C-alpha positions in Angstrom: 97.2 35.5 161.9 94.6 36.5 164.3 91.2 35.5 164.0 88.6 38.3 163.8 85.9 38.4 166.4 82.4 39.0 165.1 80.2 41.1 167.4 77.0 39.6 168.3 74.3 41.7 169.5 73.3 41.0 173.2 69.6 41.5 172.5 69.1 38.3 170.5 67.1 35.7 172.3 68.4 32.2 171.4 64.8 30.8 171.6 63.6 33.3 169.2 66.5 32.5 166.8 65.7 28.8 167.0 62.0 29.4 166.4 63.0 31.7 163.3 65.0 28.8 161.9 62.3 26.3 162.5 59.7 28.6 160.9 62.2 29.0 157.7 62.7 25.2 157.5 58.9 24.7 157.6 58.6 27.2 154.6 61.2 25.3 152.7 59.2 22.0 153.1 56.2 23.7 151.8 58.0 24.8 148.6 59.3 21.3 147.9 56.4 20.3 145.8 57.5 19.6 142.3 55.9 17.9 139.3 56.2 14.3 138.5 57.8 15.0 135.1 60.9 16.1 137.0 61.4 12.5 138.2 60.6 11.2 134.8 63.1 13.4 133.3 65.8 12.5 135.9 64.9 8.7 135.4 65.3 9.2 131.6 68.8 11.0 132.0 70.0 8.2 134.3 68.6 5.4 132.2 70.3 6.9 129.1 73.5 7.2 131.0 73.3 3.5 132.0 72.3 2.3 128.6 75.0 4.3 126.8 77.7 2.5 128.8 76.9 -0.7 126.8 77.6 1.2 123.4 81.0 1.0 121.6 83.2 4.1 121.5 82.9 6.9 120.7 79.1 6.6 121.3 79.4 5.6 125.0 81.5 8.7 125.7 79.1 11.0 123.7 76.1 9.6 125.6 77.8 10.1 128.8 78.7 13.7 128.0 75.2 14.4 126.8 73.5 12.8 130.0 76.0 14.7 132.3 75.1 17.9 130.6 71.4 16.9 131.2 72.1 16.4 134.9 73.9 19.6 135.2 71.1 21.5 133.4 68.6 19.9 135.9 70.7 21.0 138.9 70.9 24.7 137.5 67.1 24.5 136.8 66.3 23.4 140.3 68.6 26.2 141.8 66.9 28.7 139.7 63.5 27.6 140.8 64.2 27.1 144.6 67.3 29.0 145.1 69.4 26.1 146.5 70.6 22.6 145.8 71.3 19.8 148.3 73.9 17.1 147.8 71.9 13.9 147.9 74.4 12.3 150.4 74.3 15.1 152.9 71.1 14.7 154.9 71.2 12.2 157.7 68.5 9.7 156.8 68.0 10.6 153.1 71.9 9.8 152.6 70.8 6.2 153.0 68.5 6.4 150.2 71.1 7.9 148.0 73.5 5.1 148.9 70.9 2.5 148.0 70.2 4.2 144.6 74.0 4.4 144.0 74.4 0.6 144.7 71.4 -0.3 142.5 72.7 2.0 139.7 76.2 0.2 139.9 74.6 -3.1 139.3 72.6 -1.8 136.4 75.9 -0.2 135.0 77.6 -3.6 135.3 74.8 -5.2 133.3 75.3 -2.7 130.7 79.1 -3.0 130.6 78.6 -6.8 130.3 77.7 -6.4 126.6 80.5 -3.9 125.8 83.4 -5.7 127.4 82.4 -9.4 127.6 80.2 -9.9 124.5 77.0 -10.1 126.6 73.6 -10.0 124.8 72.5 -6.9 122.8 69.5 -6.3 125.2 71.5 -6.1 128.5 72.3 -2.4 128.1 68.6 -1.6 127.3 67.3 -3.7 130.2 69.8 -2.1 132.5 68.8 1.5 131.2 64.9 0.5 131.7 65.8 -0.6 135.1 67.8 2.5 136.0 65.0 4.6 134.8 62.4 3.0 137.0 64.7 2.7 140.0 65.8 6.4 139.8 62.1 7.5 139.6 61.3 5.5 142.7 64.3 6.4 144.6 64.1 10.1 143.7 60.7 10.4 145.2 61.7 8.2 148.2 64.7 10.5 148.8 62.5 13.6 148.7 60.1 12.2 151.2 62.9 11.2 153.6 64.6 14.6 153.0 61.4 16.4 154.0 61.1 14.5 157.3 64.9 15.2 157.9 64.2 18.9 157.2 61.1 19.0 159.5 62.9 17.1 162.3 65.9 19.5 161.9 68.2 16.5 161.4 70.4 17.8 158.6 
């Protein structure tokens, strides 16, 4: 199968094209202001997801499905508002923040599962969920700050 060649007009100046890309990125950075309730909502969904893992079946599965639905709704809402969605692990420096968040949430999940599988104290899933709530809010804001810097620097 032969690859199709795309005709590129000769009158495009690479410098102008790069300037246009930089200008578009600067406009995206300006539109990234979003309300604090977004982070609180995200923290609540993640905290509920972590807490739910300490519950017995079928409640654990039901909470997981509900919180996954909440996350999918949030992604769709963001796409409708901004017209795009970024995988949290994609941007260069922001990726490190996402990995840090994942590591801390795994620890919180372990605390919640302690009660479910190893007869841990009743309060462990609640404590894990509250910790996940706070961690998610902090890391969500931090991720966005780092992502903005990645976007402004063109390091995506």
